[in-house]
C-alpha positions in Angstrom: -1.8 -18.5 -3.5 -4.4 -18.3 -6.1 -7.2 -18.9 -3.5 -5.8 -16.2 -1.5 -5.9 -13.8 -4.5 -9.2 -15.0 -5.5 -10.6 -14.1 -1.8 -9.1 -10.7 -2.1 -10.8 -10.1 -5.5 -14.2 -11.0 -3.7 -13.6 -7.9 -1.6 -13.5 -5.6 -4.6 -17.0 -6.9 -5.9 -19.4 -4.3 -6.9 -22.1 -3.3 -4.0 -25.5 -2.1 -4.9 -25.8 -0.2 -1.6 -22.9 1.7 -0.5 -22.5 4.0 2.6 -19.2 5.6 2.0 -17.5 7.8 -0.7 -15.5 6.9 -3.6 -12.2 8.2 -1.9 -13.1 6.1 1.2 -13.5 2.9 -0.8 -10.3 3.6 -2.8 -8.4 4.0 0.7 -10.1 1.0 2.4 -10.7 -1.4 -0.3 -8.5 -1.0 -3.3 -5.3 -0.1 -1.4 -5.9 -2.8 1.1 -6.2 -5.4 -1.7 -3.1 -4.0 -3.4 -0.9 -4.1 -0.3 -2.0 -7.6 0.6 -1.5 -8.8 -3.0 2.0 -7.4 -3.0 2.7 -9.0 0.3 1.6 -12.4 -0.8 3.5 -12.1 -4.1 6.7 -11.2 -2.3 6.3 -13.9 0.2 5.6 -16.7 -2.3 9.2 -16.7 -4.0 8.4 -20.0 -5.7 6.2 -18.0 -7.9 8.1 -14.9 -8.5 11.6 -16.3 -8.4 14.4 -15.8 -5.9 14.3 -12.7 -3.4 17.8 -11.8 -4.2 20.1 -12.9 -7.0 23.9 -12.4 -6.6 26.5 -12.6 -9.4 28.7 -15.5 -8.6 31.3 -17.7 -10.7 32.4 -21.0 -9.9 30.4 -21.1 -6.6 27.1 -22.6 -5.6 24.4 -20.1 -6.4 21.9 -21.0 -3.6 24.2 -20.7 -0.5 25.5 -17.5 -1.8 22.0 -16.1 -2.4 21.0 -17.2 1.0 24.1 -15.4 2.6 23.3 -12.3 0.7 19.6 -12.4 1.8 20.5 -12.8 5.5 23.3 -10.3 5.6 22.8 -6.7 4.6 23.8 -5.3 1.2 25.6 -2.0 1.0 26.6 0.8 -1.4 29.4 3.4 -1.5 27.5 6.7 -1.3 30.7 8.5 -2.8 30.5 6.2 -5.8 27.1 8.0 -6.9 29.1 11.1 -7.7 31.6 9.2 -9.9 31.5 8.7 -13.6 29.9 5.4 -14.6 31.9 3.3 -17.0 35.2 5.1 -16.2 35.4 5.4 -12.4 32.8 3.0 -11.3 30.8 0.1 -12.9 27.4 1.1 -11.6 26.0 4.1 -9.5 26.9 3.4 -6.0 29.1 0.4 -6.6 33.0 0.9 -6.0 36.0 -1.4 -5.4 37.1 0.3 -2.2 35.3 -2.0 0.2 38.0 -1.6 2.9 36.5 1.8 4.0 33.8 0.4 6.3 32.8 3.7 7.6 32.0 4.9 4.0 29.5 1.9 3.5 25.7 2.6 3.6 23.8 -0.5 4.6 20.3 -1.7 3.5 18.6 -3.8 5.9 15.0 -3.2 5.0 14.4 -5.6 2.1 14.0 -8.7 4.5 11.0 -7.0 6.0 9.2 -5.7 3.0 6.5 -8.5 2.9 5.8 -8.0 6.7 5.4 -4.3 6.3 3.3 -4.4 3.4 0.9 -6.9 5.3 1.0 -4.3 8.3 0.2 -1.3 6.0 -2.8 -3.4 4.6 -4.1 -3.9 8.0 -3.8 -0.3 8.8 -5.7 0.7 5.7 -8.4 -1.8 6.4 -9.1 -0.5 10.1 -11.2 2.6 9.0 -13.4 0.3 7.0 -13.8 -2.3 10.0 -14.6 0.7 12.4 -17.3 2.1 9.8 -18.9 -1.3 9.4 -19.0 -1.7 13.1 -20.4 1.8 13.6 -22.9 1.7 10.6 -24.3 -1.6 11.6 -26.2 -2.2 8.3 -28.6 0.6 9.0 -28.8 2.0 5.3 -29.1 -1.6 4.0 -32.0 -2.4 6.4 -33.8 0.8 5.5 -33.7 0.4 1.7 -33.9 -3.4 1.6 -36.3 -4.6 -1.1 -36.9 -1.2 -2.6 -35.3 -1.9 -5.9 -37.1 -5.2 -6.6 -38.9 -4.3 -9.8 -40.7 -7.8 -9.9 -42.4 -7.0 -6.5 -46.1 -6.0 -6.3 -46.6 -2.3 -6.7 -48.6 -2.2 -3.4 -45.7 -3.9 -1.5 -43.2 -1.3 -2.8 -45.5 1.6 -2.0 -45.9 0.2 1.6 -42.0 -0.1 1.9 -41.8 3.6 0.7 -44.3 4.6 3.2 -42.7 2.8 6.1 -39.4 4.5 5.0 -40.9 8.0 5.0 -42.5 7.4 8.4 -39.2 6.3 9.9 -37.4 9.3 8.4 -39.9 11.9 9.7 -40.1 10.2 13.1 -36.3 10.0 13.7 -35.4 13.2 12.0 -32.3 15.0 13.4 -31.6 11.9 15.5 -28.7 10.5 13.5 -26.1 13.1 14.2 -23.8 10.4 15.8 -24.0 8.4 12.6 -22.7 11.4 10.5 -20.1 12.2 13.2 -18.8 8.5 13.2 -18.6 8.6 9.4 -16.6 11.8 9.3 -14.4 10.3 12.1 -13.5 7.4 10.0 -12.8 9.6 6.9 -10.5 11.6 9.2 -8.9 8.4 10.4 -8.0 7.6 6.8 -6.2 10.9 6.4 -4.4 10.3 9.8 -3.5 6.7 8.4 -1.9 8.1 5.2 0.2 10.6 7.2 1.4 8.0 9.6 2.2 5.6 7.0 4.4 8.3 5.3 6.3 8.7 8.4 6.6 4.9 8.8 8.0 4.6 5.3 10.3 7.4 5.8 11.7 5.6 9.0 11.6 2.3 7.4 14.0 3.6 4.5 16.2 5.2 7.0 15.0 8.7 6.0 15.4 8.5 2.4 11.5 8.0 1.6 10.2 11.5 1.5 13.2 13.0 -0.4 13.5 10.2 -2.8 11.7 11.8 -5.7 13.8 15.0 -5.5 17.0 13.0 -5.4 16.0 11.1 -8.4 15.3 14.2 -10.3 18.5 15.7 -9.0 20.4 12.7 -10.1 19.1 12.8 -13.7 19.8 16.5 -14.0 23.4 16.1 -12.9 23.8 13.1 -15.3 22.4 15.2 -18.2 24.6 18.1 -17.3 27.7 15.7 -17.1 26.9 14.2 -20.4 26.5 17.6 -22.1 29.9 18.7 -20.5 31.7 15.6 -21.9 30.2 16.2 -25.3 
């Protein structure tokens, strides 16, 4: 695992010659490495503990945890509106398990590592396409221009050749620009599609999660004030 994480770290090394913007690199490099790292850590349960831990008394822990991992967990949505400590032990947890229709099942957690890996691949696609389209053109043009130990005559010769190239092929690299802007647009499309993917993955609860958390804390504060 450490070798894999070390390889990902090499992907973030500083590059003297860049052909993209900071936002482009943030999307294609940092986000890709972050998602790959999370996927590896979640997969390697021997380093981060068990994927799920059930509260059991007098029963073998490993078989119960395996059963809980394979089967889906669930909550009772009505229990979120009850008073913790008096009516329920924890938000969403109640004793009326017999009402099967009232249960809300959560089946996503077994697939988190695979989804993170898939997201990382999606974030890397714009960078891969841009590398294919760019073809190392800028690197070839400025190669050796920053060598301060080189003879001044050689540096001047390289500068002269670069100026000749720029003047000779002026206004002939429009496709180069269009391809870059296309890859930038692909980053935006990727973010939008991943928002839709996450919302579908979490059964329509991803986009509204922040508002529901704020609403929960507001209701909790109001309830505590009323009890006081």
